[in-house]
The first five atom37 places (N, CA, C, CB, O) and aatype in JSON, in Angstrom:
{
  "aatype": [12, 7, 9, 6, 5, 6, 7, 15, 9, 0, 13, 1, 10, 1, 8, 10, 3, 14, 3, 17, 0, 16, 2, 2, 11, 14, 18, 1, 13, 2, 16, 19, 6, 15, 7, 14, 9, 1, 0, 17, 0, 12, 11, 2, 14, 3, 7, 16, 19, 6, 13, 8, 19, 16, 7, 14, 10, 11, 15, 6, 9, 19, 10, 3, 7, 11, 12, 14, 11, 19, 3, 5, 2, 7, 10, 8, 19, 19, 9, 16, 17, 15, 1, 3, 2, 19, 5, 10, 18, 10, 2, 0, 11, 14, 16, 7, 19, 16, 1, 10, 14, 14, 14, 11, 11, 7, 14, 0, 3, 0],
  "atom_mask": [
    [1, 1, 1, 1, 1],
    [1, 1, 1, 0, 1],
    [1, 1, 1, 1, 1],
    [1, 1, 1, 1, 1],
    [1, 1, 1, 1, 1],
    [1, 1, 1, 1, 1],
    [1, 1, 1, 0, 1],
    [1, 1, 1, 1, 1],
    [1, 1, 1, 1, 1],
    [1, 1, 1, 1, 1],
    [1, 1, 1, 1, 1],
    [1, 1, 1, 1, 1],
    [1, 1, 1, 1, 1],
    [1, 1, 1, 1, 1],
    [1, 1, 1, 1, 1],
    [1, 1, 1, 1, 1],
    [1, 1, 1, 1, 1],
    [1, 1, 1, 1, 1],
    [1, 1, 1, 1, 1],
    [1, 1, 1, 1, 1],
    [1, 1, 1, 1, 1],
    [1, 1, 1, 1, 1],
    [1, 1, 1, 1, 1],
    [1, 1, 1, 1, 1],
    [1, 1, 1, 1, 1],
    [1, 1, 1, 1, 1],
    [1, 1, 1, 1, 1],
    [1, 1, 1, 1, 1],
    [1, 1, 1, 1, 1],
    [1, 1, 1, 1, 1],
    [1, 1, 1, 1, 1],
    [1, 1, 1, 1, 1],
    [1, 1, 1, 1, 1],
    [1, 1, 1, 1, 1],
    [1, 1, 1, 0, 1],
    [1, 1, 1, 1, 1],
    [1, 1, 1, 1, 1],
    [1, 1, 1, 1, 1],
    [1, 1, 1, 1, 1],
    [1, 1, 1, 1, 1],
    [1, 1, 1, 1, 1],
    [1, 1, 1, 1, 1],
    [1, 1, 1, 1, 1],
    [1, 1, 1, 1, 1],
    [1, 1, 1, 1, 1],
    [1, 1, 1, 1, 1],
    [1, 1, 1, 0, 1],
    [1, 1, 1, 1, 1],
    [1, 1, 1, 1, 1],
    [1, 1, 1, 1, 1],
    [1, 1, 1, 1, 1],
    [1, 1, 1, 1, 1],
    [1, 1, 1, 1, 1],
    [1, 1, 1, 1, 1],
    [1, 1, 1, 0, 1],
    [1, 1, 1, 1, 1],
    [1, 1, 1, 1, 1],
    [1, 1, 1, 1, 1],
    [1, 1, 1, 1, 1],
    [1, 1, 1, 1, 1],
    [1, 1, 1, 1, 1],
    [1, 1, 1, 1, 1],
    [1, 1, 1, 1, 1],
    [1, 1, 1, 1, 1],
    [1, 1, 1, 0, 1],
    [1, 1, 1, 1, 1],
    [1, 1, 1, 1, 1],
    [1, 1, 1, 1, 1],
    [1, 1, 1, 1, 1],
    [1, 1, 1, 1, 1],
    [1, 1, 1, 1, 1],
    [1, 1, 1, 1, 1],
    [1, 1, 1, 1, 1],
    [1, 1, 1, 0, 1],
    [1, 1, 1, 1, 1],
    [1, 1, 1, 1, 1],
    [1, 1, 1, 1, 1],
    [1, 1, 1, 1, 1],
    [1, 1, 1, 1, 1],
    [1, 1, 1, 1, 1],
    [1, 1, 1, 1, 1],
    [1, 1, 1, 1, 1],
    [1, 1, 1, 1, 1],
    [1, 1, 1, 1, 1],
    [1, 1, 1, 1, 1],
    [1, 1, 1, 1, 1],
    [1, 1, 1, 1, 1],
    [1, 1, 1, 1, 1],
    [1, 1, 1, 1, 1],
    [1, 1, 1, 1, 1],
    [1, 1, 1, 1, 1],
    [1, 1, 1, 1, 1],
    [1, 1, 1, 1, 1],
    [1, 1, 1, 1, 1],
    [1, 1, 1, 1, 1],
    [1, 1, 1, 0, 1],
    [1, 1, 1, 1, 1],
    [1, 1, 1, 1, 1],
    [1, 1, 1, 1, 1],
    [1, 1, 1, 1, 1],
    [1, 1, 1, 1, 1],
    [1, 1, 1, 1, 1],
    [1, 1, 1, 1, 1],
    [1, 1, 1, 1, 1],
    [1, 1, 1, 1, 1],
    [1, 1, 1, 0, 1],
    [1, 1, 1, 1, 1],
    [1, 1, 1, 1, 1],
    [1, 1, 1, 1, 1],
    [1, 1, 1, 1, 1]
  ],
  "atom_positions": [
    [[4.64, -20.59, -7.39], [4.61, -19.14, -7.28], [4.51, -18.8, -5.79], [3.41, -18.53, -8.08], [3.65, -19.32, -5.08]],
    [[5.4, -17.93, -5.32], [5.42, -17.53, -3.92], [4.75, -16.19, -3.7], [0.0, 0.0, 0.0], [4.28, -15.54, -4.63]],
    [[4.7, -15.8, -2.43], [4.05, -14.54, -2.06], [4.75, -13.33, -2.68], [4.0, -14.39, -0.55], [4.15, -12.27, -2.83]],
    [[6.03, -13.48, -3.03], [6.72, -12.35, -3.65], [6.15, -12.05, -5.04], [8.22, -12.63, -3.75], [6.23, -10.91, -5.49]],
    [[5.59, -13.05, -5.72], [5.05, -12.86, -7.07], [3.56, -12.52, -7.08], [5.29, -14.09, -7.89], [3.09, -11.82, -7.97]],
    [[2.83, -13.02, -6.08], [1.39, -12.77, -6.04], [0.92, -12.9, -4.6], [0.62, -13.76, -6.97], [1.22, -13.88, -3.93]],
    [[0.17, -11.89, -4.13], [-0.3, -11.95, -2.75], [-0.98, -10.67, -2.33], [0.0, 0.0, 0.0], [-1.36, -9.84, -3.16]],
    [[-1.12, -10.52, -1.02], [-1.76, -9.32, -0.48], [-1.31, -9.1, 0.96], [-3.29, -9.43, -0.55], [-0.81, -10.01, 1.63]],
    [[-1.49, -7.87, 1.4], [-1.24, -7.52, 2.8], [-2.37, -6.58, 3.22], [0.2, -6.85, 2.99], [-2.8, -5.73, 2.45]],
    [[-2.83, -6.75, 4.44], [-3.92, -5.92, 4.96], [-3.55, -5.42, 6.35], [-5.27, -6.72, 5.0], [-2.92, -6.14, 7.14]],
    [[-3.94, -4.19, 6.65], [-3.68, -3.61, 7.97], [-4.58, -2.4, 8.17], [-2.19, -3.21, 8.12], [-5.23, -1.94, 7.23]],
    [[-4.61, -1.89, 9.4], [-5.4, -0.7, 9.74], [-4.46, 0.4, 10.19], [-6.45, -1.02, 10.84], [-3.44, 0.15, 10.83]],
    [[-4.82, 1.63, 9.84], [-4.12, 2.8, 10.34], [-5.02, 3.49, 11.36], [-3.72, 3.78, 9.18], [-6.18, 3.77, 11.1]],
    [[-4.44, 3.75, 12.53], [-5.13, 4.48, 13.59], [-4.11, 5.37, 14.29], [-5.83, 3.52, 14.6], [-2.91, 5.09, 14.29]],
    [[-4.61, 6.43, 14.9], [-3.72, 7.32, 15.65], [-4.48, 7.84, 16.87], [-3.2, 8.51, 14.76], [-5.71, 7.91, 16.87]],
    [[-3.73, 8.21, 17.91], [-4.35, 8.74, 19.12], [-5.01, 10.1, 18.91], [-3.33, 8.84, 20.22], [-5.98, 10.42, 19.58]],
    [[-4.49, 10.9, 17.97], [-5.12, 12.19, 17.67], [-6.5, 11.92, 17.07], [-4.24, 13.05, 16.7], [-6.59, 11.23, 16.06]],
    [[-7.56, 12.45, 17.66], [-8.9, 12.14, 17.15], [-9.17, 12.66, 15.73], [-9.93, 12.72, 18.09], [-10.01, 12.12, 15.02]],
    [[-8.44, 13.71, 15.33], [-8.67, 14.26, 13.99], [-7.51, 13.94, 13.02], [-8.86, 15.77, 14.07], [-7.31, 14.66, 12.05]],
    [[-6.77, 12.88, 13.29], [-5.58, 12.56, 12.5], [-5.88, 12.43, 11.01], [-4.96, 11.28, 13.0], [-5.05, 12.79, 10.17]],
    [[-7.04, 11.92, 10.67], [-7.37, 11.67, 9.25], [-7.76, 12.94, 8.51], [-8.49, 10.66, 9.15], [-7.72, 12.96, 7.28]],
    [[-8.12, 13.99, 9.22], [-8.62, 15.19, 8.56], [-7.77, 16.44, 8.8], [-10.02, 15.46, 9.0], [-7.94, 17.44, 8.11]],
    [[-6.85, 16.41, 9.77], [-6.07, 17.61, 10.04], [-4.96, 17.78, 9.0], [-5.47, 17.55, 11.46], [-4.8, 16.95, 8.11]],
    [[-4.19, 18.86, 9.13], [-3.13, 19.13, 8.15], [-1.75, 18.77, 8.68], [-3.16, 20.58, 7.75], [-0.76, 19.39, 8.31]],
    [[-1.68, 17.76, 9.54], [-0.41, 17.29, 10.07], [0.02, 16.02, 9.35], [-0.51, 17.04, 11.61], [-0.83, 15.22, 8.94]],
    [[1.32, 15.82, 9.18], [1.79, 14.56, 8.62], [1.92, 13.49, 9.72], [3.14, 14.76, 7.9], [2.23, 13.81, 10.87]],
    [[1.68, 12.26, 9.36], [1.84, 11.13, 10.28], [2.54, 9.99, 9.54], [0.47, 10.67, 10.86], [2.1, 9.59, 8.46]],
    [[3.62, 9.48, 10.12], [4.25, 8.28, 9.58], [3.91, 7.13, 10.5], [5.81, 8.46, 9.44], [4.11, 7.21, 11.71]],
    [[3.37, 6.07, 9.92], [2.92, 4.93, 10.71], [3.98, 3.84, 10.74], [1.6, 4.38, 10.14], [4.83, 3.75, 9.85]],
    [[3.92, 3.02, 11.77], [4.89, 1.94, 11.94], [4.84, 0.95, 10.78], [4.64, 1.21, 13.26], [3.82, 0.81, 10.11]],
    [[5.95, 0.29, 10.58], [6.06, -0.73, 9.55], [5.29, -1.97, 9.95], [7.54, -1.07, 9.29], [5.32, -2.39, 11.11]],
    [[4.6, -2.56, 8.98], [3.87, -3.82, 9.15], [4.66, -4.87, 8.37], [2.37, -3.73, 8.65], [5.08, -4.63, 7.25]],
    [[4.85, -6.05, 8.98], [5.57, -7.12, 8.3], [4.74, -8.38, 8.28], [6.92, -7.37, 8.98], [4.06, -8.72, 9.25]],
    [[4.82, -9.08, 7.16], [4.19, -10.39, 7.02], [5.13, -11.24, 6.16], [2.75, -10.28, 6.37], [5.15, -11.1, 4.94]],
    [[5.88, -12.11, 6.81], [6.87, -12.9, 6.08], [7.88, -11.96, 5.43], [0.0, 0.0, 0.0], [8.44, -11.1, 6.1]],
    [[8.12, -12.12, 4.13], [9.11, -11.28, 3.45], [8.56, -9.91, 3.02], [9.64, -11.99, 2.25], [9.29, -9.13, 2.4]],
    [[7.3, -9.62, 3.34], [6.66, -8.39, 2.88], [6.67, -7.35, 4.01], [5.21, -8.67, 2.41], [6.32, -7.66, 5.15]],
    [[7.07, -6.12, 3.68], [7.08, -5.01, 4.64], [6.32, -3.84, 4.02], [8.55, -4.6, 5.01], [6.47, -3.55, 2.84]],
    [[5.51, -3.18, 4.84], [4.76, -2.02, 4.35], [4.73, -0.95, 5.43], [3.31, -2.42, 3.94], [4.66, -1.26, 6.62]],
    [[4.79, 0.29, 5.01], [4.59, 1.41, 5.93], [3.8, 2.48, 5.21], [5.95, 1.97, 6.44], [3.76, 2.54, 3.98]],
    [[3.16, 3.34, 6.01], [2.26, 4.35, 5.45], [2.59, 5.73, 5.99], [0.8, 3.99, 5.77], [3.18, 5.89, 7.06]],
    [[2.18, 6.72, 5.21], [2.36, 8.12, 5.58], [1.08, 8.86, 5.22], [3.6, 8.75, 4.85], [0.59, 8.78, 4.09]],
    [[0.53, 9.6, 6.2], [-0.59, 10.5, 5.92], [0.02, 11.88, 5.74], [-1.7, 10.48, 7.08], [0.71, 12.39, 6.64]],
    [[-0.22, 12.49, 4.6], [0.37, 13.78, 4.26], [-0.53, 14.93, 4.67], [0.67, 13.84, 2.78], [-1.74, 14.75, 4.79]],
    [[0.05, 16.14, 4.88], [-0.76, 17.31, 5.27], [-1.83, 17.68, 4.24], [0.14, 18.49, 5.48], [-2.82, 18.31, 4.6]],
    [[-1.64, 17.3, 2.98], [-2.61, 17.67, 1.94], [-3.81, 16.72, 1.85], [-1.92, 17.71, 0.6], [-4.63, 16.84, 0.94]],
    [[-3.92, 15.77, 2.79], [-5.07, 14.86, 2.81], [-4.89, 13.63, 1.95], [0.0, 0.0, 0.0], [-5.86, 12.92, 1.67]],
    [[-3.67, 13.35, 1.54], [-3.39, 12.12, 0.8], [-2.66, 11.15, 1.71], [-2.57, 12.4, -0.49], [-2.08, 11.55, 2.72]],
    [[-2.68, 9.9, 1.34], [-1.93, 8.87, 2.05], [-1.05, 8.16, 1.02], [-2.88, 7.86, 2.79], [-1.43, 7.99, -0.14]],
    [[0.12, 7.74, 1.48], [1.0, 6.98, 0.6], [1.45, 5.72, 1.33], [2.22, 7.83, 0.15], [1.57, 5.69, 2.55]],
    [[1.7, 4.7, 0.55], [2.06, 3.39, 1.08], [3.3, 2.9, 0.36], [0.89, 2.37, 0.92], [3.39, 2.96, -0.87]],
    [[4.26, 2.43, 1.13], [5.51, 1.89, 0.6], [5.54, 0.41, 0.95], [6.78, 2.64, 1.16], [5.44, 0.04, 2.12]],
    [[5.69, -0.43, -0.06], [5.69, -1.87, 0.14], [6.97, -2.42, -0.47], [4.43, -2.54, -0.5], [7.28, -2.15, -1.63]],
    [[7.71, -3.2, 0.31], [8.9, -3.87, -0.21], [8.74, -5.37, -0.02], [10.2, -3.36, 0.5], [8.09, -5.83, 0.91]],
    [[9.34, -6.11, -0.92], [9.27, -7.57, -0.86], [8.61, -8.16, -2.08], [0.0, 0.0, 0.0], [9.18, -9.04, -2.72]],
    [[7.4, -7.7, -2.42], [6.78, -8.3, -3.61], [7.45, -7.8, -4.88], [5.29, -7.99, -3.64], [7.89, -6.66, -4.98]],
    [[7.5, -8.69, -5.85], [7.99, -8.36, -7.18], [9.42, -7.82, -7.16], [7.07, -7.35, -7.82], [9.84, -7.15, -8.1]],
    [[10.16, -8.13, -6.09], [11.56, -7.76, -5.96], [11.81, -6.27, -6.19], [12.39, -8.57, -6.93], [12.78, -5.89, -6.84]],
    [[10.93, -5.44, -5.65], [11.09, -3.99, -5.8], [10.36, -3.28, -4.68], [10.57, -3.51, -7.18], [9.65, -3.91, -3.89]],
    [[10.53, -1.95, -4.61], [9.72, -1.15, -3.7], [8.58, -0.57, -4.52], [10.57, -0.02, -3.0], [8.79, 0.0, -5.59]],
    [[7.38, -0.72, -4.02], [6.19, -0.23, -4.68], [5.65, 0.92, -3.85], [5.11, -1.37, -4.87], [5.5, 0.79, -2.63]],
    [[5.35, 2.04, -4.48], [4.79, 3.2, -3.79], [3.42, 3.48, -4.39], [5.73, 4.46, -3.91], [3.28, 3.67, -5.6]],
    [[2.41, 3.51, -3.53], [1.03, 3.76, -3.95], [0.5, 4.96, -3.17], [0.12, 2.5, -3.72], [0.96, 5.23, -2.05]],
    [[-0.45, 5.67, -3.75], [-1.03, 6.78, -3.0], [-2.5, 6.94, -3.34], [-0.28, 8.08, -3.29], [-2.99, 6.4, -4.33]],
    [[-3.18, 7.68, -2.5], [-4.6, 7.93, -2.71], [-5.07, 9.03, -1.79], [0.0, 0.0, 0.0], [-4.34, 9.48, -0.9]],
    [[-6.3, 9.47, -2.0], [-6.91, 10.49, -1.15], [-7.46, 9.82, 0.11], [-8.04, 11.26, -1.92], [-8.07, 8.75, 0.03]],
    [[-7.24, 10.44, 1.24], [-7.7, 9.89, 2.51], [-9.23, 9.88, 2.54], [-7.14, 10.71, 3.71], [-9.85, 10.94, 2.44]],
    [[-9.85, 8.7, 2.66], [-11.31, 8.66, 2.79], [-11.73, 8.99, 4.22], [-11.86, 7.27, 2.37], [-10.88, 9.11, 5.11]],
    [[-13.02, 9.12, 4.43], [-13.52, 9.32, 5.8], [-13.24, 8.04, 6.59], [-15.06, 9.66, 5.8], [-13.36, 6.93, 6.09]],
    [[-12.87, 8.25, 7.84], [-12.63, 7.1, 8.72], [-13.44, 7.25, 9.99], [-11.12, 6.97, 9.05], [-13.81, 8.36, 10.38]],
    [[-13.72, 6.13, 10.63], [-14.42, 6.15, 11.91], [-13.45, 5.71, 13.0], [-15.68, 5.24, 11.88], [-12.24, 5.73, 12.8]],
    [[-13.98, 5.31, 14.15], [-13.13, 4.92, 15.27], [-12.29, 3.68, 14.98], [-13.99, 4.67, 16.49], [-11.32, 3.41, 15.69]],
    [[-12.65, 2.92, 13.94], [-11.87, 1.74, 13.57], [-10.64, 2.08, 12.74], [-12.74, 0.76, 12.8], [-9.79, 1.22, 12.52]],
    [[-10.52, 3.31, 12.29], [-9.37, 3.72, 11.5], [-9.55, 3.44, 10.02], [0.0, 0.0, 0.0], [-10.67, 3.22, 9.55]],
    [[-8.44, 3.46, 9.31], [-8.44, 3.23, 7.86], [-8.01, 1.81, 7.59], [-7.5, 4.24, 7.14], [-6.92, 1.39, 7.99]],
    [[-8.85, 1.05, 6.9], [-8.53, -0.33, 6.53], [-7.85, -0.3, 5.17], [-9.81, -1.23, 6.51], [-8.41, 0.21, 4.2]],
    [[-6.64, -0.85, 5.11], [-5.82, -0.83, 3.9], [-5.57, -2.26, 3.43], [-4.48, -0.09, 4.15], [-5.2, -3.13, 4.22]],
    [[-5.77, -2.5, 2.14], [-5.41, -3.77, 1.53], [-4.63, -3.45, 0.26], [-6.68, -4.66, 1.22], [-5.05, -2.62, -0.55]],
    [[-3.5, -4.12, 0.1], [-2.69, -3.99, -1.11], [-2.51, -5.39, -1.67], [-1.31, -3.3, -0.82], [-2.06, -6.3, -0.97]],
    [[-2.86, -5.56, -2.94], [-2.69, -6.85, -3.6], [-1.73, -6.66, -4.78], [-4.07, -7.42, -4.09], [-1.62, -5.57, -5.33]],
    [[-1.05, -7.72, -5.15], [-0.13, -7.63, -6.28], [-0.09, -8.96, -7.04], [1.28, -7.25, -5.8], [-0.34, -10.03, -6.49]],
    [[0.23, -8.83, -8.3], [0.48, -9.96, -9.18], [1.55, -9.52, -10.17], [-0.83, -10.43, -9.91], [2.06, -8.41, -10.07]],
    [[1.88, -10.36, -11.1], [2.9, -9.98, -12.1], [2.43, -8.82, -12.97], [3.24, -11.18, -12.98], [3.26, -8.12, -13.54]],
    [[1.12, -8.62, -13.09], [0.58, -7.6, -13.99], [0.31, -6.26, -13.34], [-0.68, -8.1, -14.59], [0.49, -5.22, -13.98]],
    [[-0.13, -6.25, -12.06], [-0.49, -4.98, -11.45], [-0.47, -5.05, -9.93], [-1.87, -4.55, -11.93], [-0.38, -6.12, -9.33]],
    [[-0.55, -3.86, -9.34], [-0.66, -3.71, -7.89], [-1.93, -2.9, -7.65], [0.62, -3.01, -7.25], [-2.14, -1.86, -8.28]],
    [[-2.77, -3.37, -6.73], [-4.07, -2.73, -6.47], [-4.11, -2.25, -5.02], [-5.24, -3.72, -6.75], [-3.72, -2.97, -4.11]],
    [[-4.6, -1.02, -4.82], [-4.77, -0.45, -3.49], [-6.25, -0.33, -3.18], [-4.07, 0.93, -3.38], [-7.02, 0.17, -4.0]],
    [[-6.65, -0.79, -1.99], [-8.03, -0.65, -1.5], [-7.98, 0.12, -0.19], [-8.72, -2.06, -1.32], [-7.21, -0.23, 0.71]],
    [[-8.8, 1.17, -0.07], [-8.93, 1.91, 1.18], [-10.37, 1.79, 1.64], [-8.51, 3.42, 1.0], [-11.3, 2.16, 0.92]],
    [[-10.56, 1.26, 2.85], [-11.89, 0.97, 3.39], [-12.72, 0.15, 2.4], [-12.62, 2.29, 3.73], [-13.89, 0.44, 2.16]],
    [[-12.1, -0.86, 1.83], [-12.73, -1.84, 0.94], [-13.12, -1.28, -0.43], [-13.96, -2.41, 1.6], [-13.82, -1.94, -1.19]],
    [[-12.67, -0.07, -0.76], [-12.97, 0.5, -2.07], [-11.69, 0.56, -2.9], [-13.6, 1.92, -1.93], [-10.66, 1.03, -2.42]],
    [[-11.75, 0.09, -4.15], [-10.56, 0.18, -5.0], [-10.17, 1.65, -5.18], [-10.81, -0.48, -6.38], [-11.0, 2.48, -5.54]],
    [[-8.91, 1.94, -4.92], [-8.44, 3.32, -4.98], [-7.53, 3.56, -6.17], [-7.73, 3.67, -3.71], [-7.5, 4.67, -6.7]],
    [[-6.81, 2.56, -6.58], [-5.92, 2.74, -7.71], [-5.26, 1.44, -8.11], [0.0, 0.0, 0.0], [-5.07, 0.53, -7.3]],
    [[-4.93, 1.38, -9.38], [-4.22, 0.22, -9.93], [-2.95, 0.73, -10.57], [-5.1, -0.56, -10.96], [-2.97, 1.7, -11.33]],
    [[-1.84, 0.1, -10.27], [-0.59, 0.39, -10.94], [-0.27, -0.79, -11.84], [0.57, 0.65, -9.92], [-0.03, -1.9, -11.36]],
    [[-0.27, -0.54, -13.13], [0.08, -1.59, -14.09], [1.59, -1.73, -14.12], [-0.48, -1.27, -15.51], [2.31, -0.73, -14.12]],
    [[2.05, -2.95, -14.15], [3.48, -3.2, -14.18], [3.92, -3.56, -15.58], [3.85, -4.31, -13.19], [3.2, -4.24, -16.31]],
    [[5.12, -3.12, -15.98], [5.61, -3.48, -17.3], [5.9, -4.98, -17.35], [6.87, -2.68, -17.67], [6.21, -5.59, -16.33]],
    [[5.8, -5.58, -18.54], [6.13, -7.0, -18.63], [7.6, -7.21, -18.3], [5.8, -7.55, -20.04], [8.43, -6.33, -18.54]],
    [[7.94, -8.39, -17.75], [9.34, -8.65, -17.41], [10.2, -8.58, -18.68], [9.5, -10.04, -16.73], [9.78, -8.98, -19.76]],
    [[11.42, -8.05, -18.48], [12.34, -7.96, -19.61], [12.85, -9.35, -19.95], [13.52, -7.0, -19.3], [13.15, -10.16, -19.08]],
    [[12.93, -9.6, -21.25], [13.45, -10.89, -21.69], [14.96, -10.82, -21.76], [12.86, -11.3, -23.06], [15.54, -9.89, -22.31]],
    [[15.57, -11.82, -21.18], [17.02, -11.91, -21.23], [17.47, -12.73, -22.41], [0.0, 0.0, 0.0], [16.62, -13.22, -23.15]],
    [[18.77, -12.92, -22.62], [19.28, -13.7, -23.76], [18.74, -15.13, -23.78], [20.8, -13.74, -23.73], [18.51, -15.69, -24.84]],
    [[18.52, -15.71, -22.59], [18.02, -17.09, -22.55], [16.55, -17.15, -22.95], [18.21, -17.69, -21.14], [16.08, -18.21, -23.36]],
    [[15.81, -16.03, -22.84], [14.39, -16.01, -23.17], [14.14, -15.69, -24.64], [13.67, -15.01, -22.31], [13.01, -15.85, -25.11]],
    [[15.13, -15.25, -25.35], [14.93, -14.81, -26.74], [14.63, -15.96, -27.67], [16.15, -14.08, -27.23], [14.45, -15.75, -28.87]]
  ]
}
């Protein structure tokens, strides 16, 4: 089993604007890459954040959550995935789980 089927990626979001996490401006953050995995984030004006991850599970995964309070270290993001689900952690707190449908059986699997 490779990282495309099960793994994780971790990164921090920070911005030069001191109130970036609480203001009503949108921010798109640079792409983070780790091997075949790519992730980028967007802080929305409504106080939510969204994460786009490509590479795992041969698809693009989009996760979102409410922006938690951040300090000078920024927002710590961890995304984990397996064949069953994708989990988002913001500042070490579970924020959401996306359950994945079971793989479709093809003619050879019947």
